[in-house]
C-alpha positions as CSV (number, residue, x, y, z in Angstrom):
1,M,96.2,112.1,79.1
2,I,99.4,110.2,78.2
3,V,100.2,110.6,74.5
4,P,101.0,107.3,72.7
5,M,104.5,107.2,71.3
6,K,106.2,105.6,68.3
7,K,109.8,104.2,68.4
8,V,111.9,105.5,65.5
9,S,115.4,104.6,64.2
10,I,117.1,107.2,61.9
11,I,120.0,106.1,59.7
12,V,122.4,108.5,57.9
13,Q,125.9,108.5,56.5
14,S,128.6,109.5,58.9
15,K,129.4,112.7,57.0
16,D,125.7,113.8,57.5
17,A,125.5,113.1,61.2
18,D,125.8,116.7,62.3
19,S,123.3,118.1,59.8
20,A,120.8,115.2,60.6
21,V,121.0,115.9,64.3
22,G,120.6,119.6,63.7
23,G,117.5,119.0,61.5
24,L,116.0,116.7,64.2
25,S,116.6,119.4,66.8
26,S,114.9,122.0,64.7
27,L,111.9,119.7,64.4
28,G,111.7,119.3,68.2
29,I,109.6,116.2,68.1
30,V,112.2,113.4,68.8
31,H,113.2,112.2,72.2
32,V,116.6,110.8,71.5
33,E,117.7,107.6,73.2
34,H,121.5,107.5,73.3
35,Q,123.1,104.3,71.9
36,K,126.3,104.9,73.8
37,L,127.4,107.2,76.6
38,P,128.0,110.7,75.2
39,K,131.4,112.0,76.3
40,G,134.0,114.4,75.2
41,E,135.7,117.7,76.0
42,D,133.1,119.7,74.2
43,I,130.3,118.1,76.2
44,S,132.1,118.6,79.6
45,R,132.8,122.3,78.7
46,L,129.2,122.9,77.7
47,R,127.9,121.2,80.9
48,D,130.2,123.4,83.0
49,D,129.1,126.5,81.1
50,L,125.4,125.6,81.6
51,E,125.9,125.0,85.3
52,L,127.6,128.4,85.6
53,I,124.9,130.3,83.8
54,N,122.2,128.5,85.7
55,S,123.9,129.6,89.0
56,A,124.0,133.2,87.8
57,I,120.3,133.1,86.7
58,R,119.3,131.6,90.1
59,V,121.0,134.4,91.9
60,I,119.3,137.3,90.0
61,S,116.0,135.4,90.2
62,E,115.9,135.4,94.0
63,A,113.1,137.2,95.7
64,E,115.2,140.0,97.2
65,F,116.3,141.0,93.7
66,L,113.0,140.3,91.9
67,E,111.5,143.2,93.8
68,Q,113.6,145.6,91.8
69,N,111.7,147.0,88.8
70,I,114.1,146.9,85.8
71,N,112.4,148.0,82.7
72,Q,115.4,148.4,80.4
73,Q,117.2,145.2,79.2
74,E,120.7,145.4,77.8
75,E,122.6,143.1,75.5
76,I,124.9,140.8,77.5
77,P,128.6,141.4,76.8
78,E,130.4,138.9,74.5
79,D,132.3,137.6,77.5
80,W,129.2,136.4,79.3
81,R,131.3,134.0,81.4
82,F,132.9,137.0,83.2
83,V,129.4,138.4,83.9
84,A,128.1,135.0,85.2
85,K,131.2,134.4,87.3
86,H,131.1,137.9,88.8
87,I,127.4,137.4,89.8
88,V,128.1,134.0,91.4
89,G,131.1,135.5,93.2
90,L,129.1,138.4,94.5
91,R,126.5,136.0,95.8
92,K,129.0,133.9,97.6
93,R,130.5,137.0,99.2
94,L,127.0,138.1,100.2
95,E,126.3,134.8,101.9
96,Q,129.6,134.9,103.8
97,L,128.9,138.5,105.0
98,K,125.3,137.6,106.1
99,E,126.5,134.5,107.9
100,Y,129.2,136.4,109.7
101,S,126.9,139.3,110.5
102,G,124.5,136.8,112.1
103,T,127.3,135.4,114.2
104,L,128.4,138.9,115.1
105,K,124.9,139.9,116.3
106,A,124.8,136.8,118.5
107,R,128.2,137.7,120.0
108,I,127.2,141.2,120.6
109,A,124.0,140.0,122.4
110,S,126.0,137.6,124.5
111,W,128.7,140.2,125.5
112,Q,126.3,143.1,125.9
113,R,126.0,142.7,129.7
114,W,129.7,142.4,130.2
115,G,130.2,145.9,129.0
116,D,132.7,147.3,126.5
117,F,136.4,146.5,126.9
118,D,139.3,145.9,124.6
119,P,140.8,142.3,124.6
120,E,144.0,143.7,123.2
121,E,144.5,145.9,126.2
122,I,143.9,142.9,128.5
123,E,146.6,141.1,126.6
124,K,149.0,144.0,127.0
125,L,148.4,144.0,130.8
126,R,149.1,140.2,130.9
127,Q,152.5,140.8,129.3
128,K,153.2,143.2,132.1
129,G,152.3,140.6,134.8
130,I,148.7,141.8,135.4
131,Y,146.1,139.0,134.7
132,I,142.5,139.8,134.0
133,R,140.2,136.9,133.5
134,L,136.5,136.5,133.3
135,Y,134.6,133.8,135.3
136,E,131.1,132.6,135.9
137,I,130.9,131.9,139.6
138,P,128.0,130.7,141.7
139,A,127.1,133.6,144.0
140,K,127.5,131.4,147.1
141,Q,131.2,130.6,146.1
142,L,132.4,134.2,145.8
143,K,133.7,134.2,149.4
144,D,135.7,131.0,148.7
145,L,138.0,132.7,146.1
146,P,141.7,132.6,147.1
147,Q,143.5,135.5,148.7
148,G,145.4,137.9,146.6
149,V,142.9,138.3,143.8
150,I,140.6,141.2,143.1
151,V,137.0,140.3,142.1
152,K,134.9,142.7,140.2
153,E,131.3,141.5,139.9
154,I,129.9,142.6,136.5
155,F,126.4,141.2,136.7
156,T,124.5,138.3,138.2
157,S,122.0,136.1,136.4
158,A,120.1,133.0,137.8
159,G,122.3,132.9,140.9
160,V,125.6,133.0,138.9
161,A,127.9,136.0,139.2
162,H,129.7,137.0,136.1
163,C,133.0,138.5,137.3
164,A,136.3,139.9,136.3
165,V,139.1,138.4,138.4
166,I,142.4,140.4,138.6
167,S,145.6,138.9,139.9
168,R,149.4,139.3,139.8
169,D,150.0,135.6,138.8
170,K,148.2,133.1,136.7
171,S,147.0,131.0,139.5
172,D,144.5,128.3,138.6
173,I,141.0,128.9,139.9
174,N,138.8,125.8,139.8
175,L,135.8,127.6,138.3
176,R,134.4,128.1,134.8
177,E,136.5,130.7,132.9
178,V,134.9,132.6,130.1
179,P,137.3,132.9,127.0
180,L,137.8,136.5,126.0
181,P,136.3,137.6,122.6
182,K,138.6,138.6,119.8
183,L,137.0,142.0,119.5
184,G,135.5,144.4,122.0
185,L,131.8,145.5,121.8
186,E,132.6,148.7,120.1
187,K,134.7,147.1,117.5
188,M,132.0,144.4,117.0
189,R,129.4,147.0,116.4
190,T,131.7,148.9,114.0
191,R,132.4,145.7,112.1
192,L,128.7,144.9,112.0
193,Y,127.9,148.3,110.6
194,K,130.7,148.1,107.9
195,D,129.5,144.6,106.9
196,G,125.9,145.9,106.7
197,R,127.1,148.6,104.4
198,M,129.1,146.1,102.3
199,I,126.0,143.9,102.1
200,E,124.0,146.8,100.7
201,L,126.7,147.6,98.2
202,I,126.9,144.0,97.0
203,Q,123.1,143.8,96.7
204,D,123.1,147.0,94.6
205,D,125.9,145.6,92.5
206,I,124.0,142.4,91.8
207,C,120.9,144.4,91.0
208,K,122.8,146.2,88.2
209,Y,123.1,142.8,86.4
210,L,119.3,142.4,86.3
211,T,119.4,144.2,82.9
212,Y,121.1,141.1,81.6
213,V,118.4,138.6,82.6
214,K,117.0,138.1,79.1
215,G,120.5,137.9,77.7
216,L,121.6,135.2,80.2
217,E,118.4,133.2,79.5
218,R,119.1,133.4,75.8
219,V,122.6,132.2,76.3
220,K,121.3,129.4,78.5
221,R,118.9,128.3,75.7
222,Q,121.7,128.4,73.2
223,L,124.0,126.3,75.5
224,G,121.2,123.8,76.1
225,G,120.7,123.4,72.4
226,K,124.4,122.9,71.7
227,L,124.7,120.4,74.6
228,G,121.7,118.5,73.3
229,L,123.2,118.4,69.8
230,S,126.6,117.3,71.0
231,E,125.2,114.6,73.2
232,A,123.0,113.4,70.4
233,I,126.0,113.3,67.9
234,N,128.3,111.6,70.4
235,G,125.6,109.2,71.5
236,M,124.9,107.8,68.0
237,A,125.9,104.3,67.2
238,D,128.1,103.7,64.2
239,S,128.9,100.9,61.8
240,D,131.5,101.6,59.1
241,S,130.3,104.7,57.3
242,I,126.8,104.6,58.7
243,V,125.5,106.1,62.0
244,Y,122.1,105.8,63.5
245,L,120.1,107.0,66.5
246,R,117.0,105.9,68.1
247,G,114.3,107.7,69.9
248,Y,110.6,108.2,70.4
249,I,108.0,110.6,68.8
250,P,104.4,111.3,69.6
251,F,102.1,109.2,67.4
252,D,100.6,112.3,65.7
253,K,104.1,113.6,64.6
254,E,104.9,110.6,62.4
255,N,104.1,112.4,59.1
256,I,106.3,115.4,60.0
257,L,109.3,113.1,60.6
258,Q,108.7,111.2,57.3
259,E,108.4,114.4,55.3
260,A,111.7,115.6,56.8
261,A,113.4,112.2,56.1
262,Q,112.4,112.4,52.4
263,K,113.8,115.9,52.0
264,Q,117.1,115.0,53.9
265,N,117.5,111.5,52.5
266,W,117.4,109.8,55.9
267,G,116.6,106.2,56.5
268,V,113.7,106.0,59.0
269,V,112.1,103.0,60.6
270,I,109.0,103.6,62.7
271,E,107.5,100.9,64.9
272,E,105.5,100.3,68.1
273,P,107.5,100.3,71.3
274,S,108.1,96.9,72.9
275,E,107.4,96.0,76.5
276,E,111.2,96.2,77.2
277,D,111.6,99.8,75.9
278,R,111.8,102.6,78.3
279,V,109.4,104.9,76.6
280,P,109.3,108.6,77.8
281,T,106.1,110.0,79.1
282,L,104.4,112.9,77.3
283,T,101.2,114.2,78.9
284,R,98.7,116.6,77.2
285,N,95.8,117.9,79.2
286,P,93.4,120.9,78.9
287,R,94.8,124.1,80.4
288,W,92.3,123.9,83.3
289,V,93.6,120.4,84.2
290,S,97.3,121.4,83.8
291,I,97.1,123.7,86.8
292,I,97.7,120.6,89.0
293,N,101.2,120.2,87.4
294,P,103.0,122.3,90.1
295,V,101.8,119.9,92.8
296,F,103.2,117.0,90.8
297,K,106.5,118.8,90.4
298,I,106.7,119.3,94.2
299,M,105.9,115.7,94.8
300,E,108.3,114.7,91.9
301,V,105.6,112.3,90.6
302,V,105.6,111.4,86.9
303,P,103.4,108.7,85.5
304,G,105.0,105.8,83.6
305,Y,104.3,105.4,79.9
306,R,102.1,102.4,80.5
307,E,100.3,103.9,83.5
308,F,97.3,106.1,83.8
309,D,97.5,109.9,84.0
310,I,95.8,110.8,87.2
311,S,95.9,114.6,86.7
312,L,92.1,115.1,86.4
313,C,91.2,112.7,89.2
314,F,93.9,114.1,91.5
315,L,92.8,117.7,90.8
316,I,89.1,117.0,91.5
317,F,89.7,115.1,94.8
318,L,92.5,117.3,96.1
319,S,90.2,120.3,95.6
320,I,87.4,118.6,97.4
321,F,89.7,117.6,100.3
322,F,91.1,121.1,100.5
323,G,87.6,122.6,100.8
324,I,86.6,120.1,103.5
325,I,89.8,120.5,105.5
326,I,89.7,124.3,105.5
327,G,85.9,124.3,105.6
328,D,85.5,128.0,106.3
329,A,84.3,130.7,103.9
330,A,86.2,133.4,105.7
331,Y,89.6,131.6,105.6
332,G,88.9,130.8,101.9
333,L,88.3,134.5,101.2
334,I,91.6,135.4,102.9
335,Y,93.4,132.8,100.7
336,L,91.7,134.3,97.7
337,L,92.7,137.9,98.6
338,L,96.3,136.8,99.3
339,T,96.5,135.0,95.9
340,L,95.2,138.2,94.2
341,Y,97.9,140.2,95.9
342,F,100.7,137.9,95.1
343,Q,99.6,137.5,91.5
344,H,99.4,141.3,91.1
345,K,102.9,141.7,92.7
346,F,104.8,138.9,90.9
347,S,102.8,138.0,87.8
348,R,105.2,139.8,85.5
349,K,108.1,137.9,86.9
350,I,106.5,134.4,87.0
351,K,105.8,133.0,83.5
352,N,103.9,129.9,84.7
353,K,100.6,131.2,86.2
354,A,99.4,127.7,87.1
355,P,100.1,128.0,90.9
356,F,97.9,131.1,91.0
357,Y,95.0,129.4,89.2
358,L,95.4,126.4,91.5
359,A,95.3,128.7,94.6
360,Y,92.1,130.3,93.2
361,L,90.5,126.9,92.8
362,F,91.4,125.9,96.3
363,S,90.2,129.2,97.7
364,F,86.8,128.9,95.9
365,C,86.4,125.3,97.2
366,A,87.0,126.5,100.8
367,I,84.6,129.4,100.3
368,A,82.0,127.1,98.8
369,W,82.2,124.5,101.6
370,G,82.1,127.3,104.2
371,L,78.9,128.7,102.6
372,M,77.3,125.3,102.4
373,T,78.0,124.7,106.1
374,A,77.7,128.3,107.2
375,S,81.2,128.3,108.7
376,F,82.9,131.7,109.1
377,F,86.0,131.8,111.2
378,G,84.6,128.7,112.9
379,Q,82.0,130.8,114.8
380,E,78.9,128.7,115.4
381,W,77.0,131.5,117.1
382,L,77.3,133.6,113.9
383,A,75.7,130.9,111.8
384,S,73.0,130.2,114.3
385,R,72.0,133.9,114.6
386,S,72.2,135.4,111.1
387,I,73.5,133.0,108.5
388,K,72.1,129.6,107.6
389,P,73.9,126.9,105.7
390,L,73.1,126.6,102.0
391,V,73.1,122.8,102.4
392,P,71.5,122.0,105.7
393,F,72.3,118.3,105.1
394,L,76.0,119.0,105.8
395,A,75.3,120.7,109.1
396,D,74.6,117.3,110.6
397,D,77.7,115.6,111.8
398,K,76.4,112.1,110.9
399,N,75.6,113.2,107.4
400,L,79.0,114.8,107.1
401,R,80.8,111.6,108.2
402,N,78.7,109.6,105.8
403,L,79.7,111.9,102.9
404,C,83.4,111.7,103.8
405,F,83.2,107.9,103.9
406,L,81.5,107.9,100.5
407,I,84.1,110.2,99.0
408,G,86.9,108.0,100.4
409,A,85.2,104.9,99.0
410,V,84.8,106.4,95.6
411,H,88.4,107.6,95.6
412,L,89.9,104.2,96.4
413,S,87.5,102.4,94.1
414,I,88.7,104.5,91.2
415,A,92.3,103.5,92.0
416,H,91.4,99.8,92.1
417,I,89.4,100.0,88.9
418,W,92.4,101.5,87.1
419,R,94.5,98.6,88.3
420,I,91.9,96.1,87.0
421,I,92.0,97.8,83.6
422,M,95.8,97.6,83.5
423,Q,95.9,93.9,84.7
424,F,93.0,92.5,82.7
425,P,92.8,89.7,81.3
426,A,95.4,88.4,83.8
427,L,93.6,86.8,86.7
428,I,95.5,88.9,89.2
429,F,92.8,91.6,88.5
430,L,90.5,89.5,90.8
431,A,92.5,90.7,93.8
432,D,91.6,94.3,93.1
433,L,88.0,93.3,92.5
434,G,88.0,91.7,95.9
435,W,89.4,94.8,97.5
436,I,86.6,96.9,95.9
437,L,84.0,94.5,97.4
438,I,85.8,94.7,100.9
439,L,85.9,98.5,100.6
440,W,82.2,99.0,99.9
441,S,81.3,96.4,102.6
442,A,83.3,98.4,105.0
443,F,81.6,101.6,103.8
444,L,78.1,100.1,104.4
445,L,79.2,98.8,107.8
446,A,80.5,102.1,108.8
447,R,77.4,103.8,107.7
448,L,75.3,101.5,109.8
449,L,77.4,102.2,112.8
450,V,77.2,105.9,112.3
451,L,73.5,105.8,111.9
């Protein structure tokens, strides 16, 4: 559910601004609304530091490094910026080597059939008046080459001869010339091997910094707190010797703020938000409903303050839809086993377990639907011979279509009912009421047609 919020204004003397913001930060209940744009050298520096440490944490949190089991954590050195910059620099070097290695592998594959030769030796021969060039020549045109050239056919593919043409002068041949590579095959392979070894060394070097994971995260929290404080202080409005800030608090935290204000001698005004206020959204749901939050994060969907929280409804219908779409107990069991495996493998490294619980729910829904319809790997002969559906009603295609229509009608009706509640008593709610009538009329018509 969306938690009701209160709008607060906190007034203090200019000399007490820092301590007031620090006190509010320790309470952790006020969402500050800046009265002016926070700016300054300290803020820019803190943002740069926060971006740097976030980049370093992202590097050592990648899957290829998470597989390393690091039991011992060390205190991060005082110069944490050097550590973070070194981690980020190693990652950039690693990406460059991997990208070049991929290019090198493609070049080796493309030059494999030409054989091994040294382009530098060909250049030395050119300086002595002996020209060796590579061409792709249609096999039918080999006999049309000019006199005075030596043609060495390397290989033929799809009717095209790949040849080395040797001549005493650089006479133009009106055919497709293949530019020489910068390195021969042997040197390419040697470079690929060396780069592979360097990649392994860099990966090992990055893994050494896994012992600083907790230290980097602690520094990140400290920087985030300092940045929040600096932005809050610089974002306060001022008038003579008085400064003030505005923000929002959950309705049930009002007493906590008032008690802190009495102790610190702050001036506090608490009121209801107006329609023009951009009130932040705070949602509180039971843990079993909160497992849907990862889906909302992927979709980047956040309900507005004056909207409805659809978490519970979305979780219920998404689970039903998943079970119907997969509709197979065997596949559901596979998803369940995969979820168990990944949770066992990564549970210590992933704090938020909601994705695992959501996957369990989806797996059980697929298994349940598969058992109700006796669907196992989509094999109808298996169900007809040895396994009967738990709900024979769903084995009939007409019944199944009717059920799907019903679920869809209920789903859409809930959405329109929510809009009616939000719009009432404005007469515009009649539009949604009309859509509900149209929706159920269409459902009844569809049911008649199906029957």
